[in-house]
N, CA, C and O of each residue as an XYZ file, in Angstrom:
692
protein
N     -11.626      1.536    -12.835
C     -11.041      0.234    -12.077
C      -9.824     -0.622    -13.501
O      -9.705     -0.576    -14.725
N      -9.152     -1.333    -12.307
C      -8.393     -2.312    -12.472
C      -8.861     -3.317    -13.737
O      -9.787     -2.846    -14.397
N      -8.219     -5.013    -14.304
C      -8.973     -6.313    -14.411
C      -9.055     -7.004    -12.648
O      -8.916     -6.412    -11.578
N      -9.247     -8.005    -12.848
C      -9.475     -8.881    -11.930
C      -7.980     -9.230    -11.676
O      -7.493     -9.450    -10.567
N      -7.258     -9.249    -12.992
C      -5.628    -10.137    -12.551
C      -5.436     -9.461    -11.937
O      -4.676    -10.093    -11.203
N      -5.502     -8.296    -11.430
C      -4.814     -7.187    -10.364
C      -4.743     -6.949     -9.067
O      -4.058     -6.382     -8.216
N      -6.207     -7.921     -9.302
C      -6.471     -8.006     -7.182
C      -7.016     -9.120     -7.133
O      -7.811     -9.830     -7.748
N      -6.169     -9.087     -5.938
C      -6.872    -10.530     -4.856
C      -7.210    -10.753     -3.457
O      -6.879     -9.969     -2.567
N      -7.848    -11.787     -3.271
C      -8.442    -11.685     -2.316
C      -7.972    -12.690     -1.129
O      -7.778    -13.905     -1.085
N      -7.839    -11.215      0.184
C      -7.708    -11.390      1.072
C      -7.902    -11.339      2.559
O      -7.309    -11.137      3.618
N      -9.768    -11.814      1.726
C     -10.710    -12.015      3.474
C     -11.974    -11.990      2.878
O     -12.082    -12.100      1.656
N     -13.431    -11.791      3.984
C     -15.014    -11.989      3.203
C     -15.163    -11.180      4.227
O     -14.624    -11.079      5.330
N     -16.184    -10.492      3.531
C     -16.888    -10.372      5.172
C     -17.972    -11.581      5.619
O     -18.819    -12.173      4.950
N     -17.533    -11.710      7.222
C     -18.658    -12.280      7.400
C     -19.758    -11.823      7.908
O     -19.783    -10.773      7.264
N     -21.016    -11.765      8.782
C     -22.038    -11.364      9.250
C     -22.379    -10.224      9.909
O     -21.273    -10.228     10.450
N     -22.856     -9.319     10.330
C     -23.324     -8.027     11.251
C     -22.655     -8.491     12.624
O     -22.439     -9.685     12.831
N     -22.369     -7.602     13.460
C     -22.331     -7.933     14.277
C     -22.717     -6.056     15.437
O     -22.362     -4.886     15.584
N     -23.385     -6.808     15.769
C     -24.109     -5.584     16.463
C     -25.331     -4.348     15.416
O     -25.876     -4.354     14.313
N     -25.262     -3.615     16.392
C     -27.083     -3.109     15.602
C     -25.809     -1.478     15.105
O     -26.234     -0.632     14.318
N     -23.823     -1.298     15.951
C     -23.873     -0.213     14.966
C     -23.178     -0.152     13.657
O     -22.838      0.975     13.295
N     -22.910     -1.136     12.894
C     -22.435     -1.326     11.578
C     -21.199     -2.778     11.852
O     -21.102     -3.768     11.127
N     -20.730     -2.604     12.574
C     -19.828     -3.700     12.913
C     -19.929     -5.119     12.076
O     -21.014     -5.689     12.199
N     -18.929     -5.778     11.226
C     -18.735     -6.881     10.953
C     -17.772     -8.091     11.042
O     -16.546     -8.094     11.153
N     -18.541     -8.989     10.974
C     -17.664    -10.325     11.454
C     -16.102     -9.459     10.020
O     -16.333     -8.475      9.318
N     -15.061    -10.055     10.029
C     -14.620    -10.565      8.759
C     -13.633    -11.861      8.831
O     -13.016    -11.904      9.895
N     -13.452    -12.541      8.255
C     -13.298    -13.651      7.561
C     -11.670    -13.309      7.445
O     -11.431    -12.109      7.312
N     -10.941    -13.877      7.466
C      -9.030    -13.462      6.985
C      -8.893    -14.596      6.592
O      -9.243    -15.749      6.845
N      -7.990    -13.717      5.550
C      -6.720    -15.219      4.084
C      -5.858    -14.905      3.992
O      -5.232    -15.136      2.958
N      -5.148    -13.970      5.342
C      -3.818    -13.732      5.575
C      -2.880    -14.356      6.485
O      -3.345    -14.553      7.608
N      -1.399    -14.805      6.255
C      -1.097    -15.553      7.126
C      -1.241    -15.863      8.528
O      -1.068    -16.791      9.318
N      -1.775    -14.249      8.464
C      -1.672    -13.889     10.147
C      -2.992    -12.901     10.274
O      -2.938    -11.678     10.147
N      -4.111    -13.614     10.531
C      -5.819    -12.597     10.471
C      -5.426    -11.447     10.439
O      -5.295    -11.131      9.256
N      -5.054    -10.303     11.368
C      -4.738     -9.679     12.133
C      -4.155     -8.879     11.004
O      -4.662     -7.771     10.829
N      -3.347     -9.181     10.344
C      -2.528     -9.183      8.629
C      -3.376     -7.996      7.930
O      -2.928     -6.849      7.944
N      -4.469     -8.265      7.390
C      -5.255     -7.853      6.631
C      -6.121     -6.490      6.595
O      -6.872     -5.956      5.780
N      -5.497     -6.113      8.265
C      -6.011     -4.470      8.742
C      -4.707     -3.808      8.034
O      -4.587     -2.583      8.084
N      -3.440     -4.832      7.180
C      -2.391     -3.747      6.965
C      -2.646     -3.056      5.362
O      -2.302     -2.015      4.801
N      -3.296     -4.045      5.063
C      -3.850     -3.714      3.404
C      -5.436     -2.302      3.796
O      -6.416     -2.229      4.538
N      -4.800     -1.520      2.794
C      -5.725     -0.392      2.932
C      -5.444      0.690      1.705
O      -4.310      1.141      1.544
N      -6.378      1.015      0.986
C      -7.737      1.152      0.883
C      -9.064     -0.377      1.308
O      -9.027     -0.683      2.500
N      -9.832     -1.003      0.662
C     -10.180     -2.637      0.112
C     -10.866     -2.210     -0.578
O     -11.235     -1.051     -0.762
N     -11.144     -3.281     -1.110
C     -12.240     -2.753     -2.306
C     -13.053     -4.585     -2.505
O     -12.512     -5.665     -2.745
N     -14.566     -4.205     -2.261
C     -15.528     -4.996     -1.374
C     -15.926     -5.637     -2.991
O     -15.412     -5.241     -4.037
N     -16.726     -6.466     -2.893
C     -18.241     -7.352     -4.078
C     -18.110     -6.321     -4.405
O     -17.175     -6.107     -5.176
N     -19.010     -5.139     -3.967
C     -19.961     -4.219     -4.698
C     -19.485     -3.126     -5.708
O     -20.127     -2.227     -6.250
N     -17.992     -3.519     -5.811
C     -16.890     -2.753     -6.673
C     -16.758     -1.421     -5.933
O     -16.036     -0.644     -6.557
N     -17.296     -0.868     -4.658
C     -16.770     -0.040     -4.009
C     -15.790      0.136     -3.287
O     -15.518     -1.056     -3.149
N     -14.611      0.934     -2.388
C     -13.995      1.413     -1.915
C     -14.219      1.070     -0.480
O     -15.389      0.801     -0.209
N     -13.251      1.014      0.623
C     -14.289      1.120      1.695
C     -11.807      1.107      2.884
O     -10.748      0.489      2.774
N     -12.319      2.075      3.610
C     -11.302      2.281      4.983
C     -12.286      1.503      5.416
O     -13.421      1.236      5.019
N     -11.360      1.075      6.656
C     -11.863      0.451      7.710
C     -11.345      1.251      9.157
O     -10.131      1.456      9.175
N     -12.354      1.880     10.752
C     -12.322      2.519     11.524
C     -11.722      2.160     12.401
O     -10.675      2.660     12.813
N     -12.490      0.907     12.976
C     -11.681      0.502     13.998
C     -11.585     -0.788     13.169
O     -11.677     -0.762     11.941
N     -11.359     -2.150     14.019
C     -10.840     -2.594     14.460
C     -10.659     -4.133     15.690
O      -9.482     -4.483     15.782
N     -11.253     -4.640     16.204
C     -10.330     -5.513     17.165
C     -10.687     -7.182     17.254
O     -11.858     -7.311     16.896
N     -10.147     -8.376     17.570
C     -10.097     -9.810     17.965
C     -11.657     -9.274     18.912
O     -12.115     -8.465     19.719
N     -11.923    -10.352     18.123
C     -12.868    -10.851     19.491
C     -13.167    -12.248     19.504
O     -13.519    -12.852     18.491
N     -13.008    -12.877     20.849
C     -12.727    -13.966     20.628
C     -11.618    -14.790     19.956
O     -10.563    -14.469     20.503
N     -11.239    -16.393     18.308
C     -11.011    -16.474     17.719
C     -11.231    -16.323     16.939
O     -11.206    -17.282     16.168
N     -11.794    -14.518     16.242
C     -12.193    -13.905     14.906
C     -11.745    -12.758     15.199
O     -11.340    -12.506     16.334
N     -11.746    -12.162     14.534
C     -12.048    -10.246     14.177
C     -13.710     -9.521     14.271
O     -14.720     -9.939     13.705
N     -13.633     -8.818     14.801
C     -14.817     -7.170     14.192
C     -14.413     -6.120     13.571
O     -13.384     -5.800     14.168
N     -14.678     -5.033     12.333
C     -14.843     -4.431     12.317
C     -15.585     -3.547     11.861
O     -16.429     -3.930     11.051
N     -15.542     -2.162     12.188
C     -15.998     -1.382     11.561
C     -15.744     -0.389     10.345
O     -14.751      0.336     10.274
N     -16.817     -0.444      9.341
C     -15.848      0.344      7.768
C     -16.425      1.503      8.037
O     -17.202      1.489      8.992
N     -16.257      2.628      7.406
C     -16.264      3.298      7.640
C     -17.463      3.959      6.359
O     -17.136      3.965      5.173
N     -18.591      4.387      6.742
C     -19.286      4.409      5.834
C     -20.770      3.459      6.073
O     -21.902      3.794      5.721
N     -20.256      1.865      6.959
C     -21.400      1.478      7.497
C     -21.561      1.800      8.840
O     -20.740      2.023      9.729
N     -22.644      1.785      8.821
C     -23.242      2.926     10.090
C     -24.371      2.303     10.571
O     -25.183      2.969     11.213
N     -24.665      0.391     10.232
C     -25.778      1.088     10.898
C     -25.739     -1.073     10.525
O     -25.166     -1.543      9.542
N     -26.645     -2.128     11.822
C     -27.231     -2.954     11.264
C     -27.651     -3.960      9.463
O     -27.461     -5.081      8.991
N     -28.502     -2.209      8.910
C     -28.423     -2.955      7.410
C     -27.846     -2.505      7.315
O     -27.650     -2.713      8.512
N     -26.920     -1.730      6.985
C     -26.215     -1.382      5.583
C     -24.703     -2.658      6.698
O     -23.605     -2.703      6.143
N     -24.796     -3.199      7.589
C     -23.636     -3.711      7.570
C     -24.136     -5.583      6.846
O     -23.462     -6.595      6.650
N     -25.680     -5.238      6.642
C     -26.171     -6.493      5.824
C     -26.244     -7.346      5.432
O     -26.375     -8.569      5.473
N     -25.986     -5.318      4.361
C     -25.102     -5.453      2.519
C     -24.827     -5.524      2.286
O     -24.930     -5.435      1.063
N     -23.276     -6.028      3.220
C     -21.390     -6.208      3.048
C     -21.235     -7.289      3.311
O     -20.150     -7.791      3.018
N     -22.415     -8.218      4.074
C     -22.608     -9.782      4.105
C     -22.070    -10.411      2.900
O     -22.462    -10.204      1.751
N     -20.984    -11.325      3.328
C     -20.771    -12.528      2.427
C     -19.964    -11.838      0.737
O     -19.534    -12.751      0.031
N     -19.800    -10.575      0.220
C     -18.517     -9.900      0.273
C     -17.455    -10.427      0.312
O     -17.148    -11.055      1.326
N     -16.169    -10.290     -1.277
C     -14.939    -10.200     -0.719
C     -14.430     -9.007     -0.555
O     -14.770     -7.838     -0.738
N     -13.365     -9.700     -0.093
C     -12.440     -8.272      0.242
C     -11.282     -8.542     -0.413
O     -10.811     -9.679     -0.430
N     -10.717     -7.510     -1.017
C      -9.862     -7.089     -2.114
C      -8.552     -6.571     -2.364
O      -8.566     -5.377     -2.065
N      -7.621     -6.866     -2.707
C      -6.922     -5.322     -2.662
C      -6.103     -5.396     -3.956
O      -5.959     -6.550     -4.362
N      -5.455     -4.312     -4.799
C      -4.336     -4.303     -5.952
C      -3.195     -4.764     -5.377
O      -2.719     -4.633     -4.249
N      -2.827     -5.353     -6.408
C      -1.417     -6.389     -6.511
C      -0.763     -5.635     -5.872
O      -0.696     -5.885     -4.668
N      -0.029     -4.434     -6.390
C       1.057     -3.710     -5.629
C       0.420     -3.279     -4.315
O       1.090     -2.296     -4.000
N      -0.335     -3.433     -3.543
C      -0.619     -3.618     -2.121
C       0.035     -4.835     -1.739
O      -0.504     -5.107     -0.667
N       0.977     -5.831     -2.013
C       1.464     -6.563     -1.206
C       2.437     -6.591     -1.832
O       2.703     -6.473     -3.028
N       3.536     -6.927     -0.035
C       5.253     -6.716      0.091
C       5.680     -7.676     -1.050
O       4.879     -8.475     -1.534
N       6.243     -7.631     -1.232
C       7.980     -7.874     -2.646
C       8.287     -9.161     -0.853
O       8.359     -9.088      0.374
N       8.356    -10.164     -2.012
C       8.701    -11.205     -1.788
C      10.843    -11.149     -1.920
O      11.448    -10.214     -2.444
N      11.386    -12.152     -1.416
C      12.386    -12.074     -1.245
C      12.795    -13.302     -2.404
O      12.312    -14.410     -2.171
N      13.700    -13.152     -3.696
C      14.302    -14.238     -4.542
C      14.300    -16.003     -3.605
O      14.782    -16.501     -2.588
N      13.324    -16.437     -4.893
C      13.195    -17.978     -3.740
C      12.112    -18.362     -3.711
O      11.647    -19.471     -3.973
N      11.299    -16.732     -3.129
C       9.818    -16.978     -3.166
C       8.578    -16.686     -3.814
O       8.671    -15.733     -4.587
N       7.127    -17.356     -3.717
C       6.575    -16.505     -4.449
C       5.324    -17.223     -3.216
O       5.368    -18.034     -2.292
N       3.760    -15.931     -4.206
C       2.924    -16.900     -4.098
C       1.786    -17.187     -4.485
O       1.431    -16.491     -5.436
N       0.855    -18.128     -4.056
C       0.344    -18.871     -4.580
C      -0.464    -18.750     -5.956
O      -0.453    -19.448     -6.970
N      -1.147    -17.634     -5.615
C      -1.648    -17.226     -6.424
C      -0.256    -17.049     -8.458
O      -0.421    -16.985     -9.676
N       0.452    -17.056     -7.830
C       1.417    -17.016     -9.380
C       1.855    -18.113     -9.725
O       2.103    -18.383    -10.900
N       2.024    -18.950     -8.710
C       2.398    -21.237     -9.265
C       1.219    -21.349    -10.303
O       1.254    -21.844    -11.430
N       0.233    -20.800     -9.680
C      -1.206    -21.742    -10.580
C      -1.145    -21.370    -11.917
O      -1.045    -20.180    -12.215
N      -1.192    -22.196    -12.711
C      -1.993    -22.455    -14.182
C       0.094    -22.248    -14.997
O       0.374    -21.749    -16.087
N       1.177    -22.885    -13.871
C       2.507    -22.948    -13.900
C       2.623    -24.808    -15.001
O       1.950    -25.730    -14.542
N       3.161    -24.985    -15.830
C       3.683    -26.475    -16.796
C       4.072    -26.901    -14.746
O       4.224    -26.144    -13.786
N       4.098    -28.403    -14.863
C       4.811    -29.198    -14.403
C       5.306    -29.781    -15.045
O       4.538    -30.521    -15.659
N       6.689    -29.930    -15.392
C       7.973    -30.709    -15.728
C       8.323    -31.738    -14.591
O       8.247    -31.582    -13.373
N       8.923    -33.356    -15.667
C       9.836    -34.160    -14.117
C      10.812    -33.690    -15.307
O      10.700    -33.332    -16.479
N      12.351    -33.988    -13.877
C      14.116    -33.727    -14.695
C      13.456    -34.277    -15.367
O      12.324    -33.810    -15.492
N      13.616    -34.858    -15.725
C      13.784    -36.477    -17.178
C      12.959    -35.716    -18.552
O      12.865    -36.105    -19.717
N      12.406    -34.446    -17.858
C      10.723    -33.925    -19.314
C       9.194    -34.678    -19.616
O       8.470    -34.442    -20.583
N       8.913    -35.698    -18.444
C       7.712    -35.624    -18.974
C       7.217    -34.605    -18.537
O       7.700    -33.931    -17.627
N       6.398    -34.420    -19.017
C       4.888    -32.833    -18.570
C       4.167    -33.875    -17.640
O       3.729    -35.013    -17.813
N       4.228    -33.019    -16.602
C       2.932    -33.821    -15.438
C       2.058    -33.101    -16.057
O       1.033    -33.782    -16.001
N       1.864    -32.307    -16.519
C       0.351    -31.135    -16.562
C       0.519    -29.855    -15.956
O       1.557    -29.196    -15.884
N      -1.261    -29.421    -15.283
C      -0.319    -27.738    -15.089
C      -0.481    -27.512    -13.697
O      -0.242    -28.471    -12.964
N      -0.927    -26.173    -13.052
C      -1.150    -25.684    -12.263
C      -2.376    -25.339    -11.641
O      -2.513    -24.119    -11.549
N      -3.775    -26.337    -10.956
C      -4.686    -25.994    -11.067
C      -5.256    -25.750     -8.858
O      -6.118    -25.792     -7.979
N      -4.226    -25.576     -9.155
C      -4.350    -25.049     -6.757
C      -2.994    -25.535     -6.792
O      -2.284    -26.074     -7.640
N      -2.803    -24.981     -4.986
C      -2.435    -25.044     -4.287
C      -2.925    -24.401     -2.755
O      -3.474    -23.336     -2.475
N      -2.475    -25.529     -1.920
C      -2.919    -25.284     -0.693
C      -2.481    -25.924      0.843
O      -2.317    -27.119      0.597
N      -2.372    -25.838      1.439
C      -1.627    -25.923      2.702
C      -2.040    -27.927      3.893
O      -3.053    -27.983      4.591
N      -1.536    -28.562      3.848
C      -2.001    -29.591      4.503
C      -1.467    -29.775      6.306
O      -1.872    -30.541      7.181
N      -0.491    -28.788      6.319
C       0.206    -28.114      7.531
C       1.144    -29.332      7.642
O       0.944    -29.940      8.693
N       2.177    -29.906      6.816
C       3.249    -30.180      6.898
C       4.005    -29.729      5.794
O       5.145    -30.172      5.654
N       3.541    -28.907      4.980
C       4.315    -28.289      3.840
C       2.359    -28.207      2.893
O       1.286    -28.806      2.974
N       3.052    -26.914      1.994
C       2.078    -26.620      0.445
C       2.631    -28.051     -0.277
O       3.711    -28.639     -0.332
N       1.070    -28.297     -0.872
C       0.790    -29.017     -1.465
C       0.183    -28.167     -3.009
O      -0.727    -27.347     -3.127
N       1.427    -28.966     -4.410
C       0.083    -28.621     -5.782
C      -0.833    -29.133     -5.986
O      -1.391    -29.829     -5.138
N      -1.160    -29.001     -6.857
C      -2.671    -29.880     -7.103
C      -2.839    -29.694     -8.955
O      -3.446    -28.736     -9.435
N      -2.354    -30.507     -9.597
C      -1.408    -30.210    -11.172
C      -2.719    -31.562    -11.280
O      -3.115    -32.546    -10.654
N      -3.092    -30.513    -12.950
C      -4.123    -31.168    -13.559
C      -3.898    -31.968    -14.157
O      -5.009    -32.248    -14.607
N      -2.835    -33.041    -14.805
C      -2.656    -33.544    -15.816
C      -3.373    -33.608    -17.595
O      -4.602    -33.662    -17.642
N      -2.784    -33.602    -18.639
C      -2.811    -33.864    -19.816
C      -4.033    -34.403    -20.324
O      -4.579    -34.980    -19.384
N      -4.421    -34.453    -20.905
C      -5.857    -35.519    -21.133
C      -6.068    -36.919    -21.449
O      -6.861    -37.802    -21.118
N      -4.188    -36.682    -22.877
C      -3.827    -37.842    -23.389
C      -2.098    -38.381    -21.975
O      -1.040    -38.930    -22.284
N      -2.590    -37.878    -20.502
C      -1.199    -38.450    -20.114
C      -0.886    -40.416    -20.037
O      -1.697    -41.290    -19.732
N       0.068    -40.510    -20.302
C       0.124    -42.124    -20.740
C       0.160    -42.717    -19.956
O       0.139    -43.924    -20.198
N       0.248    -42.211    -18.323
C       0.311    -43.545    -17.390
C      -1.773    -42.819    -16.779
O      -2.289    -42.858    -15.662
N      -2.273    -42.346    -17.946
C      -4.002    -42.595    -16.946
C      -4.367    -41.896    -15.833
O      -5.398    -42.388    -15.373
N      -3.929    -40.849    -15.117
C      -2.930    -39.902    -14.778
C      -4.552    -38.582    -14.923
O      -4.274    -37.686    -15.721
N      -5.500    -38.481    -14.516
C      -5.855    -37.059    -14.852
C      -6.232    -35.947    -13.117
O      -7.185    -35.177    -13.239
N      -5.584    -35.939    -11.862
C      -4.567    -35.194    -11.454
C      -3.496    -35.918    -10.341
O      -3.718    -37.068     -9.963
N      -2.660    -35.374     -9.991
C      -1.653    -35.383     -9.214
C      -1.616    -34.568     -7.967
O      -2.208    -33.489     -7.990
N      -0.995    -34.944     -6.872
C      -0.053    -33.461     -5.498
C       1.344    -34.303     -5.783
O       1.864    -35.408     -5.944
N       1.514    -32.926     -5.716
C       2.487    -33.036     -5.246
C       3.588    -31.603     -4.501
O       3.783    -30.412     -4.743
N       4.309    -33.140     -3.026
C       4.225    -31.800     -2.145
C       4.927    -30.487     -2.717
O       5.716    -30.491     -3.662
N       4.433    -29.127     -1.849
C       5.958    -28.521     -2.341
C       6.863    -27.548     -2.118
O       6.958    -26.322     -2.054
N       8.090    -29.480     -1.932
C       9.254    -29.093     -1.352
C      10.032    -28.470     -1.427
O       9.211    -27.554     -1.473
N      11.462    -27.693     -1.534
C      12.425    -28.114     -2.141
C      13.254    -27.821     -2.029
O      13.607    -27.081     -1.111
N      14.237    -28.427     -3.248
C      15.019    -29.247     -3.490
C      15.116    -30.803     -3.129
O      16.134    -31.427     -2.832
N      13.682    -31.317     -3.238
C      13.733    -32.499     -3.010
C      12.878    -33.043     -3.759
O      12.816    -33.967     -4.570
N      12.033    -32.035     -3.176
C      10.961    -31.975     -4.699
C      10.626    -31.650     -5.969
O      10.268    -32.341     -6.923
N      10.860    -30.090     -5.781
C      10.244    -28.957     -7.275
C      12.159    -28.515     -6.783
O      12.829    -28.215     -5.795
N      12.307    -28.759     -8.315
C      13.802    -28.484     -8.723
C      13.944    -27.499     -8.923
O      15.113    -27.114     -8.964
N      12.177    -25.914     -9.313
C      13.185    -25.012     -9.863
C      11.937    -24.588     -9.692
O      11.088    -25.310     -9.168
N      11.583    -22.869    -10.287
C      10.460    -22.783     -9.877
C      10.745    -21.467    -11.760
O      11.759    -20.802    -11.546
N      10.396    -21.255    -12.597
C      11.345    -20.499    -13.844
C       9.553    -20.375    -13.725
O       8.610    -21.161    -13.812
N       9.770    -18.637    -13.433
C       8.416    -17.456    -13.385
C       8.613    -17.051    -15.542
O       7.663    -17.419    -16.232
N       9.399    -16.599    -16.009
C       9.360    -16.535    -17.017
C       9.135    -17.750    -18.015
O       8.205    -17.901    -18.807
N       9.334    -17.901    -17.971
C       9.330    -19.537    -18.539
C       7.456    -20.705    -18.327
O       6.972    -21.754    -18.753
N       7.047    -19.408    -17.282
C       6.238    -20.434    -15.862
C       6.505    -21.900    -16.285
O       6.136    -22.480    -17.306
N       7.179    -22.313    -15.330
C       7.461    -23.942    -15.684
C       8.104    -24.286    -14.447
O       8.991    -23.511    -14.089
N       7.826    -25.394    -13.624
C       8.384    -25.822    -12.167
C       8.512    -27.626    -12.974
O       7.912    -28.643    -13.321
N       9.844    -26.890    -12.865
C      10.835    -28.761    -12.313
C      10.206    -29.803    -11.434
O       9.782    -29.434    -10.339
N      10.129    -30.686    -11.680
C       9.989    -31.615    -10.307
C      11.090    -32.732    -10.472
O      11.813    -32.769    -11.467
N      11.213    -34.026     -9.003
C      11.678    -34.408     -9.511
C      10.171    -35.745     -8.869
O       9.955    -35.800     -7.659
N       9.649    -36.310     -9.481
C       8.586    -37.109     -8.994
C       8.942    -38.199    -10.238
O       9.663    -38.195    -11.236
N       7.856    -39.279     -9.477
C       8.180    -39.764    -10.719
C       6.091    -40.107    -11.152
O       5.083    -40.435    -10.526
N       6.580    -39.653    -12.961
C       5.355    -39.434    -13.221
C       3.646    -40.424    -12.931
O       2.458    -40.133    -13.074
N       4.380    -41.614    -12.486
C       3.287    -43.422    -12.393
C       2.704    -42.957    -11.066
O       1.633    -43.476    -10.753
N       3.348    -41.873    -10.061
C       2.750    -41.232     -9.151
C       1.453    -40.776     -9.105
O       1.050    -40.163     -8.117
């Protein structure tokens, strides 16, 4: 089995659905049904699983997983994370990044001020936001900053090799 850093969480198994082993699926992919484009799944129990069938159910998804034959089986895998191997992810175009690639990168201003390290990335609906944990001795007394991930106006460059994001941002803000 490969290391956890080679794995990507794409969803979570929800509650059992019916008595024949179907489960609700909580998808973390951009398009919820996209979770079924990946196979096999690895669950938090360390085992590999294939999807037998799936379908939309209202605003959610339900699936029948090979080897999960009863409600008791479905209950056993409830709340387990759904993982895939990193190499199963599609290649991105130049200048595009997965959020997980940005996490841990150093953030510096165009003037060279070290704002800290990307702790998380999330979406607000309008745009993605970098949650940057400031250095302990930050000159502006900041513990964290929230920077909009807007290319060209705020984000000037992302250097994956050096693990540095350069931004046009006022350190006091």
